[in-house]
PASEBA-1860 file (N, C-alpha, C; in nm, 3 decimals):
! residues 187
1> MKNLSKTQ> -11.072/-1.469/14.233/-11.131/-1.630/14.212/-11.241/-1.646/14.279 ~ -11.377/-1.539/14.310/-11.486/-1.568/14.397/-11.576/-1.609/14.261 ~ -11.573/-1.604/14.143/-11.640/-1.625/14.054/-11.628/-1.736/13.948 ~ -11.491/-1.811/13.967/-11.486/-1.933/13.934/-11.565/-2.045/13.928 ~ -11.560/-2.131/13.774/-11.601/-2.267/13.859/-11.467/-2.326/13.923 ~ -11.493/-2.500/13.979/-11.434/-2.557/14.004/-11.329/-2.583/13.954 ~ -11.407/-2.585/13.773/-11.321/-2.641/13.672/-11.223/-2.534/13.599 ~ -11.249/-2.405/13.637/-11.180/-2.350/13.546/-11.061/-2.276/13.702
9> CLEMQPRS> -11.141/-2.301/13.770/-10.958/-2.298/13.896/-10.878/-2.420/13.883 ~ -10.954/-2.510/13.870/-10.839/-2.688/13.822/-10.715/-2.634/13.723 ~ -10.814/-2.588/13.619/-10.690/-2.551/13.474/-10.614/-2.409/13.533 ~ -10.638/-2.331/13.625/-10.535/-2.239/13.612/-10.418/-2.271/13.772 ~ -10.487/-2.378/13.818/-10.370/-2.431/13.886/-10.224/-2.481/13.845 ~ -10.122/-2.410/13.924/-10.002/-2.447/13.880/-9.964/-2.573/13.871 ~ -9.923/-2.594/13.801/-9.853/-2.775/13.778/-9.923/-2.912/13.769 ~ -10.023/-2.815/13.677/-10.178/-2.932/13.607/-10.119/-2.984/13.530
17> FISGTLEC> -9.991/-2.944/13.434/-9.950/-3.034/13.302/-9.785/-3.100/13.379 ~ -9.809/-3.196/13.243/-9.678/-3.277/13.255/-9.624/-3.203/13.108 ~ -9.518/-3.138/13.098/-9.497/-3.110/12.980/-9.358/-3.189/12.925 ~ -9.359/-3.189/12.783/-9.228/-3.231/12.737/-9.226/-3.240/12.597 ~ -9.184/-3.285/12.549/-9.115/-3.346/12.383/-9.152/-3.486/12.314 ~ -9.215/-3.472/12.223/-9.249/-3.621/12.102/-9.165/-3.647/12.069 ~ -9.114/-3.776/12.033/-9.003/-3.807/11.934/-9.059/-3.967/11.885 ~ -9.026/-3.981/11.757/-9.068/-4.096/11.659/-9.012/-4.213/11.707
25> IDSQWIFF> -9.009/-4.346/11.750/-8.880/-4.407/11.730/-8.970/-4.533/11.693 ~ -8.915/-4.644/11.588/-8.991/-4.732/11.547/-9.181/-4.691/11.531 ~ -9.159/-4.643/11.439/-9.299/-4.578/11.379/-9.373/-4.611/11.546 ~ -9.373/-4.565/11.674/-9.467/-4.537/11.748/-9.383/-4.422/11.847 ~ -9.517/-4.332/11.879/-9.480/-4.164/11.954/-9.472/-4.200/12.072 ~ -9.315/-4.145/12.119/-9.303/-4.174/12.233/-9.285/-4.013/12.299 ~ -9.395/-4.008/12.449/-9.342/-3.877/12.482/-9.244/-3.866/12.620 ~ -9.147/-3.750/12.587/-9.041/-3.755/12.683/-9.103/-3.617/12.839
33> DEEDEASM> -9.123/-3.696/12.892/-9.120/-3.559/13.012/-9.024/-3.470/13.069 ~ -9.023/-3.375/13.070/-8.884/-3.289/13.181/-8.771/-3.319/13.238 ~ -8.824/-3.469/13.290/-8.714/-3.569/13.334/-8.660/-3.678/13.291 ~ -8.729/-3.653/13.161/-8.642/-3.800/13.024/-8.718/-3.911/13.092 ~ -8.830/-3.923/13.150/-8.894/-4.002/13.159/-9.001/-4.052/13.027 ~ -8.962/-4.154/12.980/-9.052/-4.180/12.844/-9.152/-4.292/12.883 ~ -9.290/-4.238/12.765/-9.397/-4.302/12.822/-9.437/-4.274/12.666 ~ -9.521/-4.401/12.652/-9.601/-4.406/12.456/-9.685/-4.327/12.483
41> LQDILSSS> -9.667/-4.269/12.374/-9.778/-4.123/12.382/-9.934/-4.160/12.426 ~ -10.035/-4.313/12.373/-10.139/-4.315/12.336/-10.159/-4.334/12.518 ~ -10.082/-4.367/12.555/-10.087/-4.405/12.707/-10.121/-4.325/12.780 ~ -10.054/-4.198/12.763/-10.076/-4.100/12.849/-10.167/-3.972/12.809 ~ -10.250/-4.005/12.692/-10.283/-3.863/12.637/-10.446/-3.889/12.710 ~ -10.463/-3.743/12.726/-10.590/-3.762/12.824/-10.693/-3.611/12.749 ~ -10.753/-3.578/12.766/-10.900/-3.516/12.725/-10.780/-3.386/12.735 ~ -10.733/-3.328/12.856/-10.708/-3.191/12.821/-10.521/-3.172/12.802
49> CEVYWKGH> -10.502/-3.144/12.684/-10.404/-3.159/12.580/-10.313/-3.021/12.506 ~ -10.215/-2.966/12.552/-10.146/-2.904/12.420/-10.087/-2.867/12.347 ~ -10.089/-2.786/12.290/-9.929/-2.818/12.144/-9.846/-2.676/12.159 ~ -9.751/-2.706/12.166/-9.685/-2.510/12.143/-9.686/-2.551/11.969 ~ -9.763/-2.469/11.934/-9.780/-2.463/11.830/-9.819/-2.271/11.832 ~ -9.737/-2.195/11.649/-9.763/-2.058/11.579/-9.696/-1.999/11.714 ~ -9.606/-2.026/11.852/-9.541/-1.958/11.941/-9.656/-1.940/12.037 ~ -9.754/-2.014/12.073/-9.822/-2.032/12.178/-9.857/-2.170/12.219
57> WQKACWKQ> -9.914/-2.220/12.349/-9.953/-2.322/12.370/-10.140/-2.318/12.353 ~ -10.160/-2.427/12.265/-10.334/-2.423/12.228/-10.386/-2.533/12.259 ~ -10.435/-2.535/12.291/-10.593/-2.654/12.324/-10.564/-2.726/12.205 ~ -10.552/-2.885/12.226/-10.544/-2.960/12.105/-10.649/-3.108/12.113 ~ -10.663/-3.179/12.019/-10.782/-3.263/12.038/-10.693/-3.410/12.000 ~ -10.628/-3.510/11.995/-10.534/-3.581/11.986/-10.650/-3.673/11.856 ~ -10.634/-3.691/11.722/-10.660/-3.783/11.664/-10.645/-3.930/11.624 ~ -10.625/-3.992/11.607/-10.585/-4.123/11.587/-10.504/-4.134/11.485
65> DNSFEINN> -10.505/-4.072/11.332/-10.391/-4.088/11.268/-10.290/-4.028/11.297 ~ -10.239/-4.007/11.393/-10.078/-3.958/11.463/-10.088/-3.760/11.405 ~ -10.225/-3.710/11.453/-10.246/-3.563/11.404/-10.325/-3.498/11.565 ~ -10.328/-3.402/11.566/-10.395/-3.279/11.688/-10.503/-3.244/11.577 ~ -10.581/-3.215/11.651/-10.679/-3.074/11.586/-10.640/-2.980/11.646 ~ -10.652/-2.840/11.573/-10.613/-2.747/11.689/-10.667/-2.603/11.602 ~ -10.809/-2.525/11.656/-10.809/-2.478/11.602/-10.930/-2.519/11.512 ~ -10.959/-2.630/11.492/-11.011/-2.647/11.353/-10.911/-2.669/11.222
73> TVCFLQDG> -10.807/-2.683/11.254/-10.657/-2.711/11.174/-10.654/-2.842/11.222 ~ -10.580/-2.929/11.128/-10.495/-3.084/11.182/-10.382/-3.053/11.155 ~ -10.300/-3.067/11.244/-10.150/-3.075/11.263/-10.108/-3.195/11.277 ~ -10.005/-3.274/11.192/-9.943/-3.362/11.235/-9.844/-3.380/11.277 ~ -9.798/-3.497/11.381/-9.687/-3.460/11.457/-9.518/-3.472/11.394 ~ -9.480/-3.399/11.498/-9.312/-3.407/11.414/-9.200/-3.442/11.550 ~ -9.138/-3.470/11.515/-9.034/-3.539/11.606/-9.027/-3.377/11.661 ~ -9.004/-3.369/11.788/-8.943/-3.258/11.880/-9.067/-3.164/11.946
81> AELRIGKK> -9.169/-3.194/11.861/-9.320/-3.091/11.859/-9.323/-3.093/12.071 ~ -9.359/-2.968/12.146/-9.407/-3.006/12.258/-9.486/-3.005/12.276 ~ -9.521/-3.077/12.384/-9.675/-3.106/12.453/-9.674/-3.107/12.635 ~ -9.839/-3.016/12.599/-9.856/-3.008/12.829/-9.961/-3.132/12.768 ~ -9.961/-3.182/12.858/-10.055/-3.308/12.921/-10.121/-3.271/13.047 ~ -10.223/-3.261/13.065/-10.307/-3.254/13.173/-10.289/-3.346/13.297 ~ -10.279/-3.303/13.396/-10.257/-3.439/13.503/-10.405/-3.453/13.542 ~ -10.376/-3.579/13.591/-10.480/-3.668/13.625/-10.532/-3.657/13.770
89> LQHAYQLL> -10.625/-3.664/13.863/-10.630/-3.648/14.029/-10.667/-3.752/14.037 ~ -10.591/-3.834/14.166/-10.634/-3.958/14.210/-10.751/-3.983/14.195 ~ -10.870/-4.063/14.204/-10.992/-4.133/14.206/-11.059/-4.043/14.377 ~ -11.025/-4.134/14.445/-11.072/-4.073/14.580/-11.070/-3.894/14.597 ~ -10.977/-3.849/14.542/-10.894/-3.721/14.575/-11.022/-3.607/14.479 ~ -11.059/-3.671/14.332/-11.118/-3.602/14.253/-11.258/-3.633/14.313 ~ -11.310/-3.768/14.374/-11.422/-3.781/14.459/-11.463/-3.651/14.559 ~ -11.377/-3.636/14.636/-11.348/-3.524/14.772/-11.395/-3.404/14.674
97> IDELSTHS> -11.312/-3.366/14.573/-11.304/-3.249/14.502/-11.464/-3.241/14.439 ~ -11.506/-3.276/14.418/-11.641/-3.305/14.386/-11.726/-3.305/14.480 ~ -11.752/-3.376/14.584/-11.834/-3.349/14.697/-11.828/-3.181/14.753 ~ -11.732/-3.124/14.795/-11.710/-3.034/14.809/-11.775/-2.920/14.763 ~ -11.849/-2.795/14.853/-11.920/-2.699/14.779/-11.812/-2.647/14.694 ~ -11.855/-2.549/14.613/-11.762/-2.443/14.563/-11.705/-2.342/14.634 ~ -11.798/-2.277/14.745/-11.706/-2.230/14.861/-11.611/-2.240/14.892 ~ -11.624/-2.397/14.997/-11.549/-2.450/15.037/-11.383/-2.514/14.957
105> FMRLSQLL> -11.442/-2.567/14.841/-11.325/-2.574/14.719/-11.263/-2.482/14.681 ~ -11.289/-2.345/14.691/-11.242/-2.231/14.608/-11.158/-2.164/14.771 ~ -11.196/-2.228/14.935/-11.138/-2.165/15.000/-11.006/-2.250/15.007 ~ -10.983/-2.417/14.986/-10.894/-2.502/15.009/-10.792/-2.450/14.919 ~ -10.855/-2.428/14.768/-10.739/-2.367/14.669/-10.714/-2.271/14.708 ~ -10.713/-2.180/14.751/-10.678/-2.043/14.815/-10.547/-2.046/14.892 ~ -10.634/-2.118/15.002/-10.516/-2.132/15.146/-10.389/-2.207/15.054 ~ -10.449/-2.339/14.981/-10.284/-2.398/14.933/-10.200/-2.325/14.878
113> NDLSFSLY> -10.254/-2.246/14.777/-10.209/-2.132/14.666/-10.146/-2.047/14.763 ~ -10.180/-2.025/14.846/-10.135/-1.903/14.920/-9.999/-1.991/14.996 ~ -9.972/-2.095/15.007/-9.866/-2.147/15.103/-9.767/-2.178/14.994 ~ -9.781/-2.168/14.837/-9.733/-2.214/14.729/-9.736/-2.365/14.677 ~ -9.873/-2.396/14.727/-9.920/-2.572/14.713/-10.010/-2.564/14.568 ~ -10.015/-2.656/14.494/-10.133/-2.654/14.395/-10.213/-2.760/14.421 ~ -10.334/-2.745/14.384/-10.421/-2.872/14.389/-10.376/-3.022/14.360 ~ -10.283/-2.990/14.240/-10.231/-3.097/14.188/-10.074/-3.186/14.260
121> DCIYCFNT> -10.064/-3.118/14.364/-9.950/-3.163/14.408/-9.980/-3.257/14.560 ~ -10.129/-3.292/14.532/-10.177/-3.437/14.687/-10.103/-3.555/14.589 ~ -10.020/-3.572/14.681/-9.968/-3.710/14.694/-10.031/-3.834/14.756 ~ -10.109/-3.812/14.868/-10.261/-3.887/14.880/-10.366/-3.841/14.956 ~ -10.437/-3.934/14.926/-10.587/-3.875/14.999/-10.671/-3.970/15.055 ~ -10.682/-3.972/15.160/-10.787/-4.046/15.227/-10.950/-3.994/15.215 ~ -11.001/-4.010/15.094/-11.177/-3.984/15.133/-11.244/-4.044/15.248 ~ -11.282/-3.997/15.384/-11.393/-4.057/15.439/-11.517/-4.109/15.364
129> LCFLPTDG> -11.538/-4.002/15.284/-11.687/-3.992/15.235/-11.698/-4.135/15.137 ~ -11.607/-4.199/15.119/-11.629/-4.310/14.986/-11.630/-4.416/15.086 ~ -11.637/-4.405/15.222/-11.686/-4.540/15.332/-11.821/-4.527/15.436 ~ -11.819/-4.372/15.369/-12.018/-4.348/15.431/-12.093/-4.420/15.338 ~ -12.210/-4.482/15.391/-12.332/-4.512/15.312/-12.401/-4.346/15.298 ~ -12.462/-4.369/15.167/-12.500/-4.273/15.101/-12.662/-4.234/15.154 ~ -12.680/-4.335/15.286/-12.837/-4.294/15.287/-12.787/-4.224/15.509 ~ -12.819/-4.164/15.572/-12.780/-4.103/15.694/-12.684/-3.967/15.670
137> EKNGVNFL> -12.618/-4.000/15.783/-12.540/-3.846/15.856/-12.382/-3.861/15.794 ~ -12.350/-3.749/15.721/-12.191/-3.783/15.642/-12.132/-3.679/15.748 ~ -12.071/-3.708/15.840/-11.938/-3.627/15.901/-11.821/-3.715/15.912 ~ -11.743/-3.622/15.931/-11.586/-3.738/15.963/-11.471/-3.625/15.917 ~ -11.340/-3.669/15.895/-11.223/-3.595/15.853/-11.165/-3.684/15.754 ~ -11.138/-3.577/15.594/-11.068/-3.640/15.513/-10.904/-3.628/15.540 ~ -10.797/-3.678/15.472/-10.656/-3.670/15.501/-10.591/-3.668/15.372 ~ -10.516/-3.543/15.327/-10.471/-3.530/15.250/-10.317/-3.485/15.253
145> IFDNEERI> -10.235/-3.525/15.181/-10.096/-3.496/15.200/-10.076/-3.446/15.060 ~ -9.988/-3.307/15.068/-9.973/-3.185/14.934/-9.768/-3.227/14.967 ~ -9.740/-3.208/14.829/-9.583/-3.154/14.808/-9.536/-3.135/14.687 ~ -9.470/-3.012/14.718/-9.449/-2.949/14.622/-9.288/-2.906/14.570 ~ -9.240/-3.006/14.607/-9.095/-3.028/14.586/-9.005/-2.948/14.688 ~ -9.037/-2.883/14.763/-9.010/-2.767/14.862/-9.020/-2.838/14.970 ~ -9.207/-2.847/15.035/-9.209/-2.853/15.117/-9.366/-2.944/15.134 ~ -9.368/-3.011/15.276/-9.446/-3.118/15.261/-9.618/-3.037/15.322
153> CSVHHHFD> -9.740/-3.056/15.310/-9.844/-2.998/15.396/-9.938/-3.082/15.400 ~ -10.026/-3.113/15.522/-10.066/-3.205/15.533/-10.203/-3.114/15.600 ~ -10.350/-3.178/15.524/-10.451/-3.107/15.525/-10.569/-3.224/15.611 ~ -10.607/-3.200/15.706/-10.705/-3.265/15.772/-10.870/-3.166/15.739 ~ -10.934/-3.226/15.666/-11.014/-3.207/15.625/-11.188/-3.249/15.701 ~ -11.205/-3.149/15.842/-11.313/-3.209/15.879/-11.465/-3.171/15.830 ~ -11.531/-3.253/15.854/-11.673/-3.214/15.791/-11.801/-3.236/15.815 ~ -11.885/-3.153/15.794/-12.083/-3.229/15.880/-12.166/-3.184/15.741
161> CSEGNDRF> -12.147/-3.305/15.668/-12.253/-3.246/15.541/-12.384/-3.224/15.585 ~ -12.437/-3.270/15.698/-12.576/-3.198/15.755/-12.571/-3.028/15.777 ~ -12.460/-2.999/15.810/-12.462/-2.890/15.828/-12.389/-2.772/15.747 ~ -12.371/-2.854/15.686/-12.254/-2.760/15.575/-12.157/-2.678/15.635 ~ -12.063/-2.758/15.730/-11.963/-2.740/15.761/-11.810/-2.791/15.709 ~ -11.751/-2.717/15.691/-11.605/-2.754/15.632/-11.492/-2.688/15.712 ~ -11.420/-2.717/15.781/-11.327/-2.697/15.857/-11.147/-2.738/15.823 ~ -11.070/-2.655/15.743/-10.957/-2.735/15.709/-10.838/-2.674/15.794
169> EITLNTGE> -10.760/-2.768/15.858/-10.668/-2.781/15.936/-10.498/-2.777/15.877 ~ -10.468/-2.684/15.852/-10.327/-2.728/15.754/-10.231/-2.738/15.840 ~ -10.094/-2.851/15.839/-9.964/-2.822/15.887/-9.864/-2.830/15.776 ~ -9.781/-2.777/15.812/-9.672/-2.771/15.704/-9.559/-2.859/15.794 ~ -9.431/-2.898/15.731/-9.341/-3.013/15.745/-9.236/-2.881/15.828 ~ -9.249/-2.744/15.810/-9.213/-2.656/15.927/-9.208/-2.651/16.041 ~ -9.370/-2.655/16.062/-9.443/-2.704/16.151/-9.550/-2.584/16.199 ~ -9.549/-2.491/16.087/-9.629/-2.404/16.070/-9.785/-2.454/16.097
177> QFLSSDLR> -9.855/-2.342/16.098/-10.019/-2.459/16.089/-10.134/-2.347/16.127 ~ -10.187/-2.393/16.029/-10.331/-2.274/15.997/-10.475/-2.359/16.005 ~ -10.570/-2.262/16.016/-10.739/-2.336/16.036/-10.785/-2.205/15.986 ~ -10.880/-2.297/15.898/-10.990/-2.217/15.838/-11.115/-2.296/15.825 ~ -11.201/-2.194/15.910/-11.314/-2.283/15.974/-11.428/-2.190/15.890 ~ -11.581/-2.250/15.842/-11.702/-2.211/15.780/-11.767/-2.270/15.819 ~ -11.833/-2.194/15.928/-11.920/-2.289/16.040/-12.090/-2.256/15.994 ~ -12.080/-2.227/15.853/-12.247/-2.125/15.850/-12.282/-2.230/15.720
185> KLG> -12.407/-2.270/15.700/-12.466/-2.303/15.637/-12.455/-2.253/15.505 ~ -12.430/-2.308/15.411/-12.434/-2.220/15.267/-12.539/-2.323/15.175 ~ -12.601/-2.164/15.068/-12.694/-2.216/14.984/-12.647/-2.284/14.916
END
């Protein structure tokens, strides 16, 4: 995981997609997720989408004429087509991820993954950085809650941007606690 970028790490996370099938109802394409929740396809499509095509999940680009472009080939939608749509991260959480150094981001990702959590399991993020002035010292604590449907995980991210320090305090609903500290300034 050392040589991965943040984007690559996010793409490799478990539960980074919503999977389901397509159905055309009254000339409208409806996406049914694994729990049979229905959504209009155009309302949930994001830039990250994959179609199960020719026995593999293929990255696909949605076209306005009810088709996808897969490997420079146009494929028209069919009832029952399997689709994976990339999950979007909450705005405050995305800003926090963007603000973290690559080293701290990878450390947080590894900690969560080792505990069977995905970065996409975040259900709440209070990003203190959103409320700090852009000029001046930036230090404080961010609060994150993760839910992998088996356990809950609370993460307190203590930061001091002037020193390049990040500390992650993790507490599981089982009472287990973990601490990861990196108190050296990173280039």
